[in-house]
C-alpha positions in Angstrom: 10.5 123.3 -16.1 10.0 120.3 -13.8 12.2 119.0 -11.0 12.9 115.9 -13.2 14.3 118.2 -16.0 16.4 120.1 -13.5 17.9 116.8 -12.1 18.4 115.2 -15.6 22.1 114.8 -16.2 23.4 116.9 -19.0 24.6 114.9 -22.1 28.2 114.1 -22.4 30.2 116.3 -24.6 30.9 114.8 -28.1 34.5 113.5 -28.5 36.2 115.5 -31.1 39.6 113.9 -30.9 41.0 113.2 -34.4 41.3 109.6 -35.1 44.3 108.6 -37.2 43.7 105.5 -39.5 45.6 102.4 -38.1 47.3 101.8 -41.4 48.6 105.4 -41.6 49.8 105.4 -38.1 51.6 102.0 -38.6 53.4 103.5 -41.6 54.6 106.6 -39.8 57.7 105.2 -38.1 59.2 103.4 -41.2 58.4 106.4 -43.4 60.1 108.9 -41.1 63.1 106.6 -40.8 63.3 106.3 -44.6 63.1 109.9 -45.2 65.7 110.7 -42.5 68.2 108.3 -44.1 67.5 109.5 -47.6 68.1 113.2 -46.4 71.3 112.1 -44.6 72.7 110.5 -47.8 71.6 113.3 -50.1 73.3 116.0 -47.8 76.5 113.9 -47.5 76.2 113.2 -43.8 76.3 109.5 -44.6 77.9 107.7 -47.5 75.1 105.2 -48.4 77.3 102.6 -50.1 76.8 99.7 -47.7 73.4 101.1 -46.5 71.7 102.4 -49.7 69.1 105.1 -49.4 65.4 104.2 -49.9 65.5 105.7 -53.4 68.0 103.1 -54.5 66.2 100.3 -52.8 63.0 101.3 -54.4 64.6 101.5 -57.8 65.9 97.9 -57.2 62.4 96.6 -56.2 61.0 98.3 -59.3 63.7 96.7 -61.5 62.9 93.3 -60.0 59.2 93.7 -60.5 59.6 94.9 -64.1 61.8 91.8 -65.0 59.5 89.4 -63.2 62.1 88.3 -60.8 60.2 89.6 -57.8 57.1 87.7 -58.6 59.2 84.5 -59.4 61.2 84.6 -56.2 58.5 85.9 -54.0 56.1 83.2 -55.3 58.7 80.5 -54.8 59.2 81.6 -51.1 55.5 81.9 -50.5 54.8 78.5 -51.8 57.4 76.8 -49.5 56.2 78.8 -46.5 52.5 77.8 -47.3 53.4 74.1 -47.6 55.6 74.1 -44.5 53.1 76.0 -42.5 50.3 73.6 -43.4 52.4 70.6 -42.4 53.8 72.1 -39.2 50.5 73.6 -38.1 48.5 70.4 -38.5 51.2 68.3 -36.7 51.5 71.0 -34.0 47.7 71.1 -33.4 47.5 67.3 -33.4 50.3 66.7 -31.0 49.5 69.6 -28.8 45.9 68.5 -28.4 47.0 65.0 -27.6 49.5 66.2 -25.0 47.1 68.8 -23.6 44.2 66.5 -23.2 46.0 63.3 -22.1 48.5 63.5 -19.1 50.0 60.0 -20.0 50.7 61.3 -23.6 52.1 64.5 -22.2 54.5 62.7 -20.0 55.5 60.5 -22.9 55.9 63.2 -25.6 56.6 66.4 -24.0 60.1 65.8 -22.7 61.3 64.7 -26.2 59.6 67.5 -28.1 61.0 70.1 -25.6 64.5 68.7 -26.2 64.1 68.8 -29.9 62.7 72.4 -29.7 66.1 73.5 -28.3 68.0 72.3 -31.5 69.1 75.3 -33.6 67.4 75.4 -37.0 70.5 75.3 -39.0 71.5 72.1 -37.3 68.6 70.3 -39.2 69.9 71.4 -42.6 72.6 68.7 -43.2 70.3 66.0 -41.9 67.3 66.9 -44.1 69.7 67.2 -47.1 70.9 63.6 -46.4 67.4 62.3 -45.9 65.4 64.2 -48.5 67.9 65.6 -50.9 68.6 69.2 -51.8 65.3 70.0 -53.5 61.9 71.1 -52.3 61.2 68.3 -49.7 64.2 69.2 -47.5 63.2 73.0 -47.6 59.5 72.3 -46.7 60.5 70.0 -43.9 62.7 72.6 -42.4 60.0 75.2 -42.4 57.5 72.7 -41.0 59.8 72.1 -38.0 60.0 75.8 -37.4 56.2 76.1 -37.4 55.6 72.9 -35.4 57.0 74.0 -32.1 55.3 77.3 -31.4 52.0 75.8 -32.5 52.5 72.8 -30.3 53.4 74.8 -27.2 50.5 77.3 -27.9 47.9 74.4 -28.1 49.3 72.6 -25.0 49.3 75.8 -23.0 45.7 76.7 -24.1 44.4 73.4 -23.2 46.0 73.3 -19.7 45.0 76.9 -19.1 41.2 76.3 -19.5 39.4 77.4 -16.4 38.3 74.5 -14.4 35.1 76.3 -13.5 34.0 76.4 -17.0 34.3 72.6 -17.2 32.3 72.2 -14.0 29.6 74.5 -15.4 29.4 72.2 -18.4 29.1 69.2 -16.1 26.3 70.9 -14.2 24.4 71.3 -17.4 25.0 67.7 -18.0 27.0 68.0 -21.2 28.5 64.9 -22.6 32.2 64.7 -23.6 31.6 65.8 -27.2 29.3 68.7 -26.3 31.8 69.7 -23.5 34.6 69.8 -26.1 32.6 71.6 -28.8 30.8 74.2 -26.6 33.2 74.9 -23.9 36.7 73.6 -24.4 37.1 74.6 -28.1 36.0 78.2 -27.7 38.2 78.4 -24.7 41.4 77.3 -26.5 40.8 79.0 -29.9 42.2 82.5 -29.0 45.6 81.0 -27.8 45.6 78.6 -30.7 45.2 81.5 -33.2 48.1 83.3 -31.5 50.3 80.2 -31.7 49.5 79.9 -35.4 50.6 83.5 -36.0 53.8 82.8 -34.1 54.3 79.7 -36.2 53.7 81.6 -39.4 56.4 84.1 -38.3 58.9 81.5 -37.7 58.0 79.8 -41.0 59.2 83.1 -42.7 62.4 83.0 -40.6 63.0 79.3 -41.3 62.6 79.7 -45.1 65.6 81.9 -45.3 67.7 79.0 -43.9 65.9 76.6 -46.2 66.6 78.7 -49.3 70.3 78.7 -48.3 70.2 75.0 -49.2 71.1 75.3 -52.9 68.0 77.1 -53.9 67.8 78.7 -57.4 64.6 80.5 -56.6 63.2 82.4 -53.7 63.9 85.6 -51.8 66.6 83.7 -49.8 68.4 83.1 -53.2 68.2 86.9 -53.9 69.8 87.5 -50.5 72.8 85.1 -51.3 73.1 86.5 -54.7 73.2 90.1 -53.5 75.8 89.2 -51.0 78.0 87.3 -53.5 77.7 90.1 -56.1 78.2 92.9 -53.6 74.7 94.5 -54.1 73.4 95.8 -50.8 70.4 97.3 -52.5 69.3 93.9 -53.7 69.8 92.5 -50.2 67.7 95.2 -48.6 65.1 94.8 -51.4 64.8 91.1 -50.6 64.5 91.9 -46.8 61.7 94.4 -47.5 60.0 91.8 -49.8 60.2 89.4 -46.9 58.7 91.8 -44.5 55.8 92.7 -46.9 55.0 89.1 -47.7 55.1 88.2 -44.0 52.8 91.0 -43.0 50.4 90.1 -45.8 50.4 86.4 -44.8 49.8 87.3 -41.2 46.9 89.7 -42.1 45.2 86.9 -44.2 45.6 84.6 -41.2 44.0 87.1 -38.9 41.1 87.7 -41.4 40.6 84.0 -41.9 40.4 83.2 -38.2 38.4 86.3 -37.2 35.0 84.6 -37.6 36.1 81.9 -35.1 36.7 84.6 -32.5 33.7 86.8 -33.2 32.1 85.8 -29.8 34.9 87.5 -27.9 34.0 90.6 -25.9 37.4 92.0 -25.0 38.6 95.5 -24.0 40.6 95.8 -27.2 37.3 95.9 -29.1 36.0 98.9 -27.1 39.2 101.0 -27.2 
């Protein structure tokens, strides 16, 4: 045995910690809560009339799926959110880029947009009905308003938050304006822009509820109103769960679609 062998560090012990799949861990809390409530109702601890147990909610979801109503109403809601998200995101990115990149444009636009952002969503409903009628255009417009403001704020904040040293490095390498924007500014603002898009999508699902209260005959919001009028709490909770599942699925698709744009990132989260 040589001195080198003696001084060589011993290999680190292999990590034997059990890794729980992320999906299973994420389902743990709602499953435990559902089982606890189901048990409380079955044992007579809780009544379960106004807050039905998961078994009744599941039966209602199954009935809606078998009759085709779940697909019909879920598809209508998803179509409205997709249209409103597309309009609001494009407008938010456009105005956000303009306000972030141009101080005169920011001084002109930002005060008005910040004042409009403070208006409650429900206050737009009568105005949009008056302008656009009670059909799809007014609903899509309301969702677009909900999406626009978080996207606008996220893009403006991302542009204003670019490290000045990165821009100076680009100038040292004599990059022109288009190269500076493509190789330095765009990668710097993409992470915050994706976060803003996810926030806008979440608000789009919140605003679609208010939109579908505007005389809709299809959509998960219609199921909520119908359940309230008919005294069906299981239908109301089934619609809420459908909202949650659709929103989570849409957010997952957005993250997957934007992941290639952020592949260059080397963050601590990727190593944990």
